[in-house]
PyMOL Python script that loads the backbone (N, CA, C, O; Angstrom):
from pymol import cmd

cmd.read_pdbstr("""\
ATOM      1  N   MET A   1     -51.982  46.009 -26.366  1.00  0.00           N
ATOM      2  CA  MET A   1     -51.092  45.458 -27.437  1.00  0.00           C
ATOM      3  C   MET A   1     -49.666  44.942 -27.059  1.00  0.00           C
ATOM      4  O   MET A   1     -49.130  43.913 -27.469  1.00  0.00           O
ATOM      5  N   LYS A   2     -49.062  46.061 -26.012  1.00  0.00           N
ATOM      6  CA  LYS A   2     -47.676  45.818 -25.386  1.00  0.00           C
ATOM      7  C   LYS A   2     -48.100  44.557 -24.343  1.00  0.00           C
ATOM      8  O   LYS A   2     -48.025  43.493 -24.956  1.00  0.00           O
ATOM      9  N   LYS A   3     -48.351  44.449 -23.509  1.00  0.00           N
ATOM     10  CA  LYS A   3     -48.686  43.043 -22.545  1.00  0.00           C
ATOM     11  C   LYS A   3     -48.577  42.023 -23.424  1.00  0.00           C
ATOM     12  O   LYS A   3     -47.910  41.043 -23.093  1.00  0.00           O
ATOM     13  N   ALA A   4     -49.318  42.081 -24.913  1.00  0.00           N
ATOM     14  CA  ALA A   4     -49.354  40.827 -25.478  1.00  0.00           C
ATOM     15  C   ALA A   4     -47.883  40.575 -26.239  1.00  0.00           C
ATOM     16  O   ALA A   4     -47.190  39.559 -26.200  1.00  0.00           O
ATOM     17  N   ARG A   5     -47.646  41.766 -26.906  1.00  0.00           N
ATOM     18  CA  ARG A   5     -46.111  42.092 -27.022  1.00  0.00           C
ATOM     19  C   ARG A   5     -45.072  40.977 -26.012  1.00  0.00           C
ATOM     20  O   ARG A   5     -44.640  39.848 -26.243  1.00  0.00           O
ATOM     21  N   VAL A   6     -44.962  41.720 -25.059  1.00  0.00           N
ATOM     22  CA  VAL A   6     -44.137  41.246 -24.361  1.00  0.00           C
ATOM     23  C   VAL A   6     -44.254  39.906 -23.988  1.00  0.00           C
ATOM     24  O   VAL A   6     -43.249  39.195 -23.958  1.00  0.00           O
ATOM     25  N   ALA A   7     -45.595  39.380 -23.640  1.00  0.00           N
ATOM     26  CA  ALA A   7     -45.884  38.037 -22.773  1.00  0.00           C
ATOM     27  C   ALA A   7     -45.345  36.645 -24.421  1.00  0.00           C
ATOM     28  O   ALA A   7     -44.972  35.472 -24.466  1.00  0.00           O
ATOM     29  N   PHE A   8     -45.600  37.629 -25.345  1.00  0.00           N
ATOM     30  CA  PHE A   8     -45.683  36.532 -26.747  1.00  0.00           C
ATOM     31  C   PHE A   8     -44.101  36.621 -26.669  1.00  0.00           C
ATOM     32  O   PHE A   8     -43.753  35.724 -27.437  1.00  0.00           O
ATOM     33  N   LEU A   9     -42.885  37.243 -26.133  1.00  0.00           N
ATOM     34  CA  LEU A   9     -41.475  37.121 -26.638  1.00  0.00           C
ATOM     35  C   LEU A   9     -40.980  36.160 -24.824  1.00  0.00           C
ATOM     36  O   LEU A   9     -40.270  35.230 -24.442  1.00  0.00           O
ATOM     37  N   LEU A  10     -41.920  37.176 -24.260  1.00  0.00           N
ATOM     38  CA  LEU A  10     -41.289  35.703 -23.263  1.00  0.00           C
ATOM     39  C   LEU A  10     -41.719  34.492 -23.371  1.00  0.00           C
ATOM     40  O   LEU A  10     -40.762  33.805 -23.013  1.00  0.00           O
ATOM     41  N   ALA A  11     -42.927  33.529 -23.758  1.00  0.00           N
ATOM     42  CA  ALA A  11     -42.940  32.573 -24.097  1.00  0.00           C
ATOM     43  C   ALA A  11     -41.957  31.708 -25.501  1.00  0.00           C
ATOM     44  O   ALA A  11     -41.901  30.484 -25.615  1.00  0.00           O
ATOM     45  N   LEU A  12     -41.390  32.532 -26.275  1.00  0.00           N
ATOM     46  CA  LEU A  12     -40.190  32.690 -27.231  1.00  0.00           C
ATOM     47  C   LEU A  12     -39.134  32.058 -26.381  1.00  0.00           C
ATOM     48  O   LEU A  12     -38.519  30.994 -26.308  1.00  0.00           O
ATOM     49  N   VAL A  13     -39.219  33.298 -25.726  1.00  0.00           N
ATOM     50  CA  VAL A  13     -37.927  32.913 -24.796  1.00  0.00           C
ATOM     51  C   VAL A  13     -37.608  31.877 -24.014  1.00  0.00           C
ATOM     52  O   VAL A  13     -36.428  31.540 -23.916  1.00  0.00           O
ATOM     53  N   LEU A  14     -38.749  31.119 -23.245  1.00  0.00           N
ATOM     54  CA  LEU A  14     -39.330  30.077 -22.204  1.00  0.00           C
ATOM     55  C   LEU A  14     -39.001  29.058 -22.877  1.00  0.00           C
ATOM     56  O   LEU A  14     -38.327  28.241 -22.249  1.00  0.00           O
ATOM     57  N   ALA A  15     -39.341  28.698 -24.419  1.00  0.00           N
ATOM     58  CA  ALA A  15     -39.161  27.907 -24.676  1.00  0.00           C
ATOM     59  C   ALA A  15     -37.788  27.603 -25.895  1.00  0.00           C
ATOM     60  O   ALA A  15     -37.550  26.619 -26.596  1.00  0.00           O
ATOM     61  N   GLY A  16     -37.039  29.012 -25.734  1.00  0.00           N
ATOM     62  CA  GLY A  16     -35.827  28.710 -26.170  1.00  0.00           C
ATOM     63  C   GLY A  16     -35.153  28.122 -24.752  1.00  0.00           C
ATOM     64  O   GLY A  16     -34.457  27.142 -25.019  1.00  0.00           O
ATOM     65  N   CYS A  17     -35.158  28.406 -23.466  1.00  0.00           N
ATOM     66  CA  CYS A  17     -34.331  27.638 -22.838  1.00  0.00           C
ATOM     67  C   CYS A  17     -33.854  26.662 -22.539  1.00  0.00           C
ATOM     68  O   CYS A  17     -32.865  26.533 -21.817  1.00  0.00           O
ATOM     69  N   SER A  18     -34.841  25.345 -23.339  1.00  0.00           N
ATOM     70  CA  SER A  18     -35.092  24.318 -23.240  1.00  0.00           C
ATOM     71  C   SER A  18     -34.225  23.871 -24.058  1.00  0.00           C
ATOM     72  O   SER A  18     -33.673  22.868 -23.606  1.00  0.00           O
ATOM     73  N   LYS A  19     -33.947  24.108 -24.836  1.00  0.00           N
ATOM     74  CA  LYS A  19     -33.411  23.494 -26.878  1.00  0.00           C
ATOM     75  C   LYS A  19     -31.822  24.407 -26.633  1.00  0.00           C
ATOM     76  O   LYS A  19     -31.585  25.580 -26.343  1.00  0.00           O
ATOM     77  N   THR A  20     -31.222  23.585 -26.826  1.00  0.00           N
ATOM     78  CA  THR A  20     -29.654  23.761 -27.471  1.00  0.00           C
ATOM     79  C   THR A  20     -30.280  25.022 -28.723  1.00  0.00           C
ATOM     80  O   THR A  20     -31.066  25.298 -29.629  1.00  0.00           O
ATOM     81  N   PRO A  21     -29.180  25.421 -27.854  1.00  0.00           N
ATOM     82  CA  PRO A  21     -28.322  26.967 -28.443  1.00  0.00           C
ATOM     83  C   PRO A  21     -28.479  26.884 -30.251  1.00  0.00           C
ATOM     84  O   PRO A  21     -28.017  25.897 -30.823  1.00  0.00           O
ATOM     85  N   VAL A  22     -29.143  27.966 -31.030  1.00  0.00           N
ATOM     86  CA  VAL A  22     -28.408  27.593 -32.800  1.00  0.00           C
ATOM     87  C   VAL A  22     -26.957  28.121 -32.797  1.00  0.00           C
ATOM     88  O   VAL A  22     -26.322  28.056 -33.849  1.00  0.00           O
ATOM     89  N   SER A  23     -26.267  28.752 -31.450  1.00  0.00           N
ATOM     90  CA  SER A  23     -24.790  28.704 -31.728  1.00  0.00           C
ATOM     91  C   SER A  23     -24.286  29.345 -29.941  1.00  0.00           C
ATOM     92  O   SER A  23     -24.911  29.950 -29.070  1.00  0.00           O
ATOM     93  N   VAL A  24     -23.355  29.000 -30.009  1.00  0.00           N
ATOM     94  CA  VAL A  24     -22.200  29.471 -28.669  1.00  0.00           C
ATOM     95  C   VAL A  24     -21.505  30.668 -29.322  1.00  0.00           C
ATOM     96  O   VAL A  24     -21.602  30.574 -30.546  1.00  0.00           O
ATOM     97  N   SER A  25     -20.908  31.644 -28.975  1.00  0.00           N
ATOM     98  CA  SER A  25     -19.978  32.268 -28.907  1.00  0.00           C
ATOM     99  C   SER A  25     -19.154  33.132 -28.099  1.00  0.00           C
ATOM    100  O   SER A  25     -19.720  33.722 -27.179  1.00  0.00           O
ATOM    101  N   SER A  26     -17.565  33.367 -28.326  1.00  0.00           N
ATOM    102  CA  SER A  26     -16.847  33.601 -27.006  1.00  0.00           C
ATOM    103  C   SER A  26     -17.300  35.843 -27.501  1.00  0.00           C
ATOM    104  O   SER A  26     -17.568  36.542 -28.479  1.00  0.00           O
ATOM    105  N   THR A  27     -17.090  35.966 -25.997  1.00  0.00           N
ATOM    106  CA  THR A  27     -16.703  37.809 -25.513  1.00  0.00           C
ATOM    107  C   THR A  27     -15.757  37.503 -25.666  1.00  0.00           C
ATOM    108  O   THR A  27     -15.211  36.464 -26.037  1.00  0.00           O
ATOM    109  N   ASP A  28     -15.317  38.957 -25.215  1.00  0.00           N
ATOM    110  CA  ASP A  28     -14.089  40.104 -24.915  1.00  0.00           C
ATOM    111  C   ASP A  28     -14.096  39.319 -23.551  1.00  0.00           C
ATOM    112  O   ASP A  28     -12.900  39.127 -23.330  1.00  0.00           O
ATOM    113  N   ASN A  29     -14.732  38.833 -22.647  1.00  0.00           N
ATOM    114  CA  ASN A  29     -14.432  38.316 -21.202  1.00  0.00           C
ATOM    115  C   ASN A  29     -14.776  36.826 -21.829  1.00  0.00           C
ATOM    116  O   ASN A  29     -15.790  36.429 -22.403  1.00  0.00           O
ATOM    117  N   GLN A  30     -13.448  36.104 -21.472  1.00  0.00           N
ATOM    118  CA  GLN A  30     -13.298  34.879 -21.724  1.00  0.00           C
ATOM    119  C   GLN A  30     -14.044  33.957 -20.715  1.00  0.00           C
ATOM    120  O   GLN A  30     -14.206  32.785 -21.055  1.00  0.00           O
ATOM    121  N   GLU A  31     -14.523  34.379 -19.483  1.00  0.00           N
ATOM    122  CA  GLU A  31     -15.482  34.137 -18.923  1.00  0.00           C
ATOM    123  C   GLU A  31     -16.959  34.025 -19.606  1.00  0.00           C
ATOM    124  O   GLU A  31     -17.538  33.015 -19.205  1.00  0.00           O
ATOM    125  N   ILE A  32     -17.449  34.521 -20.202  1.00  0.00           N
ATOM    126  CA  ILE A  32     -18.721  34.505 -20.557  1.00  0.00           C
ATOM    127  C   ILE A  32     -18.493  34.419 -21.912  1.00  0.00           C
ATOM    128  O   ILE A  32     -17.576  34.949 -22.540  1.00  0.00           O
ATOM    129  N   GLN A  33     -19.835  33.363 -22.537  1.00  0.00           N
ATOM    130  CA  GLN A  33     -20.096  32.978 -23.423  1.00  0.00           C
ATOM    131  C   GLN A  33     -21.773  33.268 -23.745  1.00  0.00           C
ATOM    132  O   GLN A  33     -22.673  33.026 -22.941  1.00  0.00           O
ATOM    133  N   VAL A  34     -21.974  33.898 -25.248  1.00  0.00           N
ATOM    134  CA  VAL A  34     -23.338  34.052 -25.534  1.00  0.00           C
ATOM    135  C   VAL A  34     -23.746  33.501 -26.653  1.00  0.00           C
ATOM    136  O   VAL A  34     -23.423  33.525 -27.840  1.00  0.00           O
ATOM    137  N   ALA A  35     -24.698  32.895 -25.851  1.00  0.00           N
ATOM    138  CA  ALA A  35     -25.587  31.833 -26.727  1.00  0.00           C
ATOM    139  C   ALA A  35     -27.040  32.754 -28.007  1.00  0.00           C
ATOM    140  O   ALA A  35     -27.801  33.657 -27.659  1.00  0.00           O
ATOM    141  N   GLU A  36     -26.970  32.122 -29.366  1.00  0.00           N
ATOM    142  CA  GLU A  36     -28.123  32.399 -29.917  1.00  0.00           C
ATOM    143  C   GLU A  36     -28.916  32.015 -30.072  1.00  0.00           C
ATOM    144  O   GLU A  36     -28.941  31.261 -31.045  1.00  0.00           O
ATOM    145  N   LEU A  37     -30.207  32.190 -29.277  1.00  0.00           N
ATOM    146  CA  LEU A  37     -31.690  31.260 -29.022  1.00  0.00           C
ATOM    147  C   LEU A  37     -32.013  30.887 -30.390  1.00  0.00           C
ATOM    148  O   LEU A  37     -31.663  29.761 -30.743  1.00  0.00           O
ATOM    149  N   PHE A  38     -32.600  31.610 -31.200  1.00  0.00           N
ATOM    150  CA  PHE A  38     -33.552  31.218 -32.342  1.00  0.00           C
ATOM    151  C   PHE A  38     -33.750  33.093 -33.118  1.00  0.00           C
ATOM    152  O   PHE A  38     -33.536  34.192 -32.606  1.00  0.00           O
ATOM    153  N   THR A  39     -34.045  32.852 -33.959  1.00  0.00           N
ATOM    154  CA  THR A  39     -34.845  34.446 -34.870  1.00  0.00           C
ATOM    155  C   THR A  39     -36.117  34.065 -34.907  1.00  0.00           C
ATOM    156  O   THR A  39     -36.524  32.911 -35.041  1.00  0.00           O
ATOM    157  N   HIS A  40     -36.850  35.193 -34.769  1.00  0.00           N
ATOM    158  CA  HIS A  40     -37.845  35.886 -35.152  1.00  0.00           C
ATOM    159  C   HIS A  40     -38.634  36.953 -35.777  1.00  0.00           C
ATOM    160  O   HIS A  40     -38.953  37.875 -35.028  1.00  0.00           O
ATOM    161  N   LYS A  41     -38.917  36.997 -36.694  1.00  0.00           N
ATOM    162  CA  LYS A  41     -38.892  37.679 -37.487  1.00  0.00           C
ATOM    163  C   LYS A  41     -38.035  38.732 -37.556  1.00  0.00           C
ATOM    164  O   LYS A  41     -38.484  39.834 -37.244  1.00  0.00           O
ATOM    165  N   GLY A  42     -36.950  38.641 -37.882  1.00  0.00           N
ATOM    166  CA  GLY A  42     -35.769  39.445 -38.518  1.00  0.00           C
ATOM    167  C   GLY A  42     -35.392  39.853 -37.026  1.00  0.00           C
ATOM    168  O   GLY A  42     -34.753  40.905 -37.038  1.00  0.00           O
ATOM    169  N   VAL A  43     -35.536  39.482 -36.089  1.00  0.00           N
ATOM    170  CA  VAL A  43     -34.957  39.619 -34.632  1.00  0.00           C
ATOM    171  C   VAL A  43     -34.163  38.344 -33.641  1.00  0.00           C
ATOM    172  O   VAL A  43     -34.892  37.404 -33.325  1.00  0.00           O
ATOM    173  N   ARG A  44     -32.931  38.319 -33.237  1.00  0.00           N
ATOM    174  CA  ARG A  44     -32.146  37.574 -32.631  1.00  0.00           C
ATOM    175  C   ARG A  44     -31.915  37.241 -31.256  1.00  0.00           C
ATOM    176  O   ARG A  44     -31.043  37.770 -30.567  1.00  0.00           O
ATOM    177  N   VAL A  45     -32.903  36.142 -30.775  1.00  0.00           N
ATOM    178  CA  VAL A  45     -32.086  36.090 -29.244  1.00  0.00           C
ATOM    179  C   VAL A  45     -31.593  35.727 -28.540  1.00  0.00           C
ATOM    180  O   VAL A  45     -31.710  34.502 -28.512  1.00  0.00           O
ATOM    181  N   PHE A  46     -30.817  36.219 -27.593  1.00  0.00           N
ATOM    182  CA  PHE A  46     -29.700  35.632 -27.052  1.00  0.00           C
ATOM    183  C   PHE A  46     -29.679  35.627 -25.579  1.00  0.00           C
ATOM    184  O   PHE A  46     -30.158  36.551 -24.922  1.00  0.00           O
ATOM    185  N   ARG A  47     -29.045  34.440 -24.985  1.00  0.00           N
ATOM    186  CA  ARG A  47     -28.709  34.770 -23.231  1.00  0.00           C
ATOM    187  C   ARG A  47     -27.196  34.165 -23.233  1.00  0.00           C
ATOM    188  O   ARG A  47     -26.460  33.605 -24.046  1.00  0.00           O
ATOM    189  N   PHE A  48     -27.118  34.739 -21.385  1.00  0.00           N
ATOM    190  CA  PHE A  48     -25.785  34.245 -20.883  1.00  0.00           C
ATOM    191  C   PHE A  48     -25.919  34.370 -19.663  1.00  0.00           C
ATOM    192  O   PHE A  48     -26.865  34.941 -19.121  1.00  0.00           O
ATOM    193  N   ASN A  49     -24.925  33.817 -19.074  1.00  0.00           N
ATOM    194  CA  ASN A  49     -25.238  33.307 -16.969  1.00  0.00           C
ATOM    195  C   ASN A  49     -24.441  34.522 -16.906  1.00  0.00           C
ATOM    196  O   ASN A  49     -23.451  34.648 -17.627  1.00  0.00           O
ATOM    197  N   ASP A  50     -24.825  35.469 -16.048  1.00  0.00           N
ATOM    198  CA  ASP A  50     -24.517  35.961 -14.742  1.00  0.00           C
ATOM    199  C   ASP A  50     -24.960  36.371 -13.394  1.00  0.00           C
ATOM    200  O   ASP A  50     -25.856  37.148 -13.064  1.00  0.00           O
ATOM    201  N   ALA A  51     -24.184  35.720 -12.733  1.00  0.00           N
ATOM    202  CA  ALA A  51     -24.273  35.038 -11.295  1.00  0.00           C
ATOM    203  C   ALA A  51     -24.914  34.016 -10.584  1.00  0.00           C
ATOM    204  O   ALA A  51     -25.216  33.728  -9.426  1.00  0.00           O
ATOM    205  N   GLY A  52     -25.047  33.370 -12.269  1.00  0.00           N
ATOM    206  CA  GLY A  52     -26.105  31.943 -11.831  1.00  0.00           C
ATOM    207  C   GLY A  52     -27.742  32.433 -12.357  1.00  0.00           C
ATOM    208  O   GLY A  52     -28.810  31.862 -12.134  1.00  0.00           O
ATOM    209  N   ARG A  53     -27.508  33.525 -13.021  1.00  0.00           N
ATOM    210  CA  ARG A  53     -28.582  33.637 -13.608  1.00  0.00           C
ATOM    211  C   ARG A  53     -28.442  33.641 -15.120  1.00  0.00           C
ATOM    212  O   ARG A  53     -27.400  33.464 -15.751  1.00  0.00           O
ATOM    213  N   TRP A  54     -29.898  33.915 -15.694  1.00  0.00           N
ATOM    214  CA  TRP A  54     -29.356  33.872 -17.216  1.00  0.00           C
ATOM    215  C   TRP A  54     -29.878  34.964 -17.634  1.00  0.00           C
ATOM    216  O   TRP A  54     -31.039  35.061 -17.236  1.00  0.00           O
ATOM    217  N   VAL A  55     -29.463  36.026 -18.398  1.00  0.00           N
ATOM    218  CA  VAL A  55     -29.693  37.074 -19.033  1.00  0.00           C
ATOM    219  C   VAL A  55     -30.050  37.106 -20.777  1.00  0.00           C
ATOM    220  O   VAL A  55     -29.535  36.860 -21.868  1.00  0.00           O
ATOM    221  N   TYR A  56     -31.162  37.537 -20.222  1.00  0.00           N
ATOM    222  CA  TYR A  56     -31.587  37.159 -22.609  1.00  0.00           C
ATOM    223  C   TYR A  56     -31.317  38.740 -22.583  1.00  0.00           C
ATOM    224  O   TYR A  56     -31.258  39.552 -21.660  1.00  0.00           O
ATOM    225  N   PHE A  57     -31.129  38.880 -24.452  1.00  0.00           N
ATOM    226  CA  PHE A  57     -31.226  40.285 -25.088  1.00  0.00           C
ATOM    227  C   PHE A  57     -31.666  39.958 -26.286  1.00  0.00           C
ATOM    228  O   PHE A  57     -31.453  38.804 -26.660  1.00  0.00           O
ATOM    229  N   THR A  58     -32.290  40.769 -27.062  1.00  0.00           N
ATOM    230  CA  THR A  58     -32.378  40.574 -28.972  1.00  0.00           C
ATOM    231  C   THR A  58     -31.199  41.187 -29.520  1.00  0.00           C
ATOM    232  O   THR A  58     -30.167  41.211 -28.850  1.00  0.00           O
ATOM    233  N   SER A  59     -31.244  41.629 -30.548  1.00  0.00           N
ATOM    234  CA  SER A  59     -30.428  42.048 -31.566  1.00  0.00           C
ATOM    235  C   SER A  59     -31.011  43.180 -31.421  1.00  0.00           C
ATOM    236  O   SER A  59     -30.129  44.027 -31.276  1.00  0.00           O
ATOM    237  N   LYS A  60     -31.856  43.565 -31.390  1.00  0.00           N
ATOM    238  CA  LYS A  60     -32.903  45.160 -31.643  1.00  0.00           C
ATOM    239  C   LYS A  60     -33.304  45.731 -29.986  1.00  0.00           C
ATOM    240  O   LYS A  60     -33.618  45.468 -28.825  1.00  0.00           O
ATOM    241  N   ALA A  61     -33.008  46.649 -30.947  1.00  0.00           N
ATOM    242  CA  ALA A  61     -33.406  47.068 -29.112  1.00  0.00           C
ATOM    243  C   ALA A  61     -34.808  47.910 -29.109  1.00  0.00           C
ATOM    244  O   ALA A  61     -35.139  48.763 -29.934  1.00  0.00           O
ATOM    245  N   THR A  62     -35.621  47.411 -27.859  1.00  0.00           N
ATOM    246  CA  THR A  62     -37.259  47.140 -27.376  1.00  0.00           C
ATOM    247  C   THR A  62     -37.197  47.429 -26.447  1.00  0.00           C
ATOM    248  O   THR A  62     -36.271  47.624 -25.660  1.00  0.00           O
ATOM    249  N   ASP A  63     -38.751  47.531 -26.402  1.00  0.00           N
ATOM    250  CA  ASP A  63     -39.233  47.748 -24.830  1.00  0.00           C
ATOM    251  C   ASP A  63     -39.256  45.560 -24.192  1.00  0.00           C
ATOM    252  O   ASP A  63     -39.720  44.810 -25.051  1.00  0.00           O
ATOM    253  N   VAL A  64     -38.959  45.134 -23.353  1.00  0.00           N
ATOM    254  CA  VAL A  64     -38.990  44.772 -22.238  1.00  0.00           C
ATOM    255  C   VAL A  64     -38.785  44.314 -21.091  1.00  0.00           C
ATOM    256  O   VAL A  64     -37.940  44.756 -20.314  1.00  0.00           O
ATOM    257  N   THR A  65     -39.517  43.410 -20.882  1.00  0.00           N
ATOM    258  CA  THR A  65     -40.033  42.908 -19.081  1.00  0.00           C
ATOM    259  C   THR A  65     -39.734  41.731 -19.109  1.00  0.00           C
ATOM    260  O   THR A  65     -39.783  40.835 -19.952  1.00  0.00           O
ATOM    261  N   ALA A  66     -39.272  41.871 -17.630  1.00  0.00           N
ATOM    262  CA  ALA A  66     -38.201  40.382 -17.260  1.00  0.00           C
ATOM    263  C   ALA A  66     -38.408  40.125 -15.889  1.00  0.00           C
ATOM    264  O   ALA A  66     -37.730  40.895 -15.210  1.00  0.00           O
ATOM    265  N   ALA A  67     -39.035  39.397 -15.266  1.00  0.00           N
ATOM    266  CA  ALA A  67     -39.671  38.769 -13.753  1.00  0.00           C
ATOM    267  C   ALA A  67     -38.649  37.807 -13.892  1.00  0.00           C
ATOM    268  O   ALA A  67     -37.936  37.379 -14.800  1.00  0.00           O
ATOM    269  N   HIS A  68     -38.855  37.568 -12.420  1.00  0.00           N
ATOM    270  CA  HIS A  68     -37.670  36.388 -11.532  1.00  0.00           C
ATOM    271  C   HIS A  68     -37.589  36.490 -10.221  1.00  0.00           C
ATOM    272  O   HIS A  68     -37.656  37.691  -9.960  1.00  0.00           O
ATOM    273  N   LEU A  69     -37.472  35.824  -9.185  1.00  0.00           N
ATOM    274  CA  LEU A  69     -37.626  35.718  -7.640  1.00  0.00           C
ATOM    275  C   LEU A  69     -36.417  35.728  -7.075  1.00  0.00           C
ATOM    276  O   LEU A  69     -35.560  34.941  -7.477  1.00  0.00           O
ATOM    277  N   GLU A  70     -36.153  36.641  -6.032  1.00  0.00           N
ATOM    278  CA  GLU A  70     -34.645  37.039  -5.427  1.00  0.00           C
ATOM    279  C   GLU A  70     -35.149  36.863  -3.870  1.00  0.00           C
ATOM    280  O   GLU A  70     -36.121  37.299  -3.253  1.00  0.00           O
ATOM    281  N   TYR A  71     -34.395  36.291  -3.634  1.00  0.00           N
ATOM    282  CA  TYR A  71     -34.039  35.605  -2.529  1.00  0.00           C
ATOM    283  C   TYR A  71     -33.592  36.908  -1.108  1.00  0.00           C
ATOM    284  O   TYR A  71     -32.516  37.492  -0.982  1.00  0.00           O
ATOM    285  N   CYS A  72     -34.847  37.036  -0.210  1.00  0.00           N
ATOM    286  CA  CYS A  72     -34.494  37.972   0.911  1.00  0.00           C
ATOM    287  C   CYS A  72     -34.168  37.747   2.046  1.00  0.00           C
ATOM    288  O   CYS A  72     -33.933  38.718   2.765  1.00  0.00           O
ATOM    289  N   GLY A  73     -34.045  36.413   2.582  1.00  0.00           N
ATOM    290  CA  GLY A  73     -33.850  35.748   3.606  1.00  0.00           C
ATOM    291  C   GLY A  73     -34.379  33.985   3.093  1.00  0.00           C
ATOM    292  O   GLY A  73     -34.751  33.393   2.080  1.00  0.00           O
ATOM    293  N   LYS A  74     -34.095  33.700   4.609  1.00  0.00           N
ATOM    294  CA  LYS A  74     -35.147  32.450   5.088  1.00  0.00           C
ATOM    295  C   LYS A  74     -35.956  31.749   4.986  1.00  0.00           C
ATOM    296  O   LYS A  74     -36.459  31.204   5.968  1.00  0.00           O
ATOM    297  N   GLY A  75     -36.279  31.569   3.967  1.00  0.00           N
ATOM    298  CA  GLY A  75     -37.422  31.014   3.640  1.00  0.00           C
ATOM    299  C   GLY A  75     -38.580  32.181   2.788  1.00  0.00           C
ATOM    300  O   GLY A  75     -39.798  32.112   2.951  1.00  0.00           O
ATOM    301  N   CYS A  76     -38.028  33.015   2.058  1.00  0.00           N
ATOM    302  CA  CYS A  76     -37.934  34.611   1.682  1.00  0.00           C
ATOM    303  C   CYS A  76     -37.942  33.981  -0.066  1.00  0.00           C
ATOM    304  O   CYS A  76     -37.177  33.114  -0.488  1.00  0.00           O
ATOM    305  N   THR A  77     -38.697  34.479  -0.630  1.00  0.00           N
ATOM    306  CA  THR A  77     -38.841  34.940  -1.892  1.00  0.00           C
ATOM    307  C   THR A  77     -39.517  36.223  -2.452  1.00  0.00           C
ATOM    308  O   THR A  77     -40.711  36.382  -2.198  1.00  0.00           O
ATOM    309  N   ARG A  78     -38.852  37.156  -3.196  1.00  0.00           N
ATOM    310  CA  ARG A  78     -40.646  38.028  -3.870  1.00  0.00           C
ATOM    311  C   ARG A  78     -39.895  38.248  -5.256  1.00  0.00           C
ATOM    312  O   ARG A  78     -38.737  38.061  -5.630  1.00  0.00           O
ATOM    313  N   PRO A  79     -40.946  38.682  -5.799  1.00  0.00           N
ATOM    314  CA  PRO A  79     -40.561  38.888  -7.519  1.00  0.00           C
ATOM    315  C   PRO A  79     -40.383  39.807  -7.681  1.00  0.00           C
ATOM    316  O   PRO A  79     -40.838  40.657  -6.917  1.00  0.00           O
ATOM    317  N   VAL A  80     -39.607  40.150  -8.788  1.00  0.00           N
ATOM    318  CA  VAL A  80     -38.716  41.259  -9.086  1.00  0.00           C
ATOM    319  C   VAL A  80     -39.523  41.348 -10.764  1.00  0.00           C
ATOM    320  O   VAL A  80     -39.898  40.350 -11.381  1.00  0.00           O
ATOM    321  N   ARG A  81     -39.616  42.373 -11.117  1.00  0.00           N
ATOM    322  CA  ARG A  81     -39.645  42.808 -12.449  1.00  0.00           C
ATOM    323  C   ARG A  81     -38.449  44.036 -12.581  1.00  0.00           C
ATOM    324  O   ARG A  81     -37.749  44.775 -11.888  1.00  0.00           O
ATOM    325  N   VAL A  82     -38.700  43.747 -13.746  1.00  0.00           N
ATOM    326  CA  VAL A  82     -37.799  44.875 -14.622  1.00  0.00           C
ATOM    327  C   VAL A  82     -37.605  45.294 -16.059  1.00  0.00           C
ATOM    328  O   VAL A  82     -37.098  44.608 -16.946  1.00  0.00           O
ATOM    329  N   GLU A  83     -38.197  46.814 -16.186  1.00  0.00           N
ATOM    330  CA  GLU A  83     -38.204  46.372 -17.464  1.00  0.00           C
ATOM    331  C   GLU A  83     -37.180  47.407 -18.265  1.00  0.00           C
ATOM    332  O   GLU A  83     -36.474  48.170 -17.606  1.00  0.00           O
ATOM    333  N   THR A  84     -37.139  47.399 -19.497  1.00  0.00           N
ATOM    334  CA  THR A  84     -36.233  48.052 -19.814  1.00  0.00           C
ATOM    335  C   THR A  84     -37.055  48.928 -21.345  1.00  0.00           C
ATOM    336  O   THR A  84     -38.058  48.605 -21.981  1.00  0.00           O
ATOM    337  N   MET A  85     -36.286  49.878 -21.479  1.00  0.00           N
ATOM    338  CA  MET A  85     -36.869  50.945 -22.538  1.00  0.00           C
ATOM    339  C   MET A  85     -35.909  50.907 -23.840  1.00  0.00           C
ATOM    340  O   MET A  85     -34.793  51.423 -23.779  1.00  0.00           O
ATOM    341  N   GLY A  86     -36.470  50.155 -25.259  1.00  0.00           N
ATOM    342  CA  GLY A  86     -35.740  50.717 -26.610  1.00  0.00           C
ATOM    343  C   GLY A  86     -35.109  51.595 -26.154  1.00  0.00           C
ATOM    344  O   GLY A  86     -35.515  52.048 -25.083  1.00  0.00           O
ATOM    345  N   VAL A  87     -33.938  52.162 -26.735  1.00  0.00           N
ATOM    346  CA  VAL A  87     -33.199  52.915 -26.864  1.00  0.00           C
ATOM    347  C   VAL A  87     -33.441  53.057 -28.825  1.00  0.00           C
ATOM    348  O   VAL A  87     -33.302  52.032 -29.492  1.00  0.00           O
ATOM    349  N   SER A  88     -33.669  53.927 -29.275  1.00  0.00           N
ATOM    350  CA  SER A  88     -33.875  54.044 -31.087  1.00  0.00           C
ATOM    351  C   SER A  88     -31.713  54.794 -31.301  1.00  0.00           C
ATOM    352  O   SER A  88     -31.006  55.721 -30.904  1.00  0.00           O
ATOM    353  N   GLY A  89     -31.640  53.635 -32.121  1.00  0.00           N
ATOM    354  CA  GLY A  89     -29.838  54.167 -32.556  1.00  0.00           C
ATOM    355  C   GLY A  89     -29.248  53.909 -31.675  1.00  0.00           C
ATOM    356  O   GLY A  89     -28.066  54.065 -31.982  1.00  0.00           O
ATOM    357  N   TRP A  90     -29.339  53.581 -30.678  1.00  0.00           N
ATOM    358  CA  TRP A  90     -28.158  53.601 -29.285  1.00  0.00           C
ATOM    359  C   TRP A  90     -26.629  52.097 -30.088  1.00  0.00           C
ATOM    360  O   TRP A  90     -26.703  51.024 -30.685  1.00  0.00           O
ATOM    361  N   GLN A  91     -25.719  52.821 -29.666  1.00  0.00           N
ATOM    362  CA  GLN A  91     -24.618  52.073 -30.104  1.00  0.00           C
ATOM    363  C   GLN A  91     -23.883  51.518 -29.107  1.00  0.00           C
ATOM    364  O   GLN A  91     -24.021  52.269 -28.141  1.00  0.00           O
ATOM    365  N   PRO A  92     -23.129  50.549 -28.799  1.00  0.00           N
ATOM    366  CA  PRO A  92     -22.110  50.094 -27.585  1.00  0.00           C
ATOM    367  C   PRO A  92     -20.623  50.697 -27.879  1.00  0.00           C
ATOM    368  O   PRO A  92     -19.701  50.477 -27.093  1.00  0.00           O
TER     369      PRO A  92
END
""", "prot")
cmd.dss("prot")
cmd.show_as("cartoon", "prot")
cmd.util.cbc("prot")
cmd.orient("prot")
């Protein structure tokens, strides 16, 4: 069930990558803007660019798995998988 939920969220995020964002807003760091991509079942999905790589996050804490390729030398890339566990009640 968890894998299906992650796969569904990943599919939605990838679909949102190629479309114009719903909105783009500034942050307290003038060099970083956050784009709102879409809302699904009350959860908003956002992205920002960090050192040339898109970072995605949601408006609610949840378990999320992300994967990307990491450069490891001439002609070498390796898959990297990052898992975050949702934190209930977390406040920035």
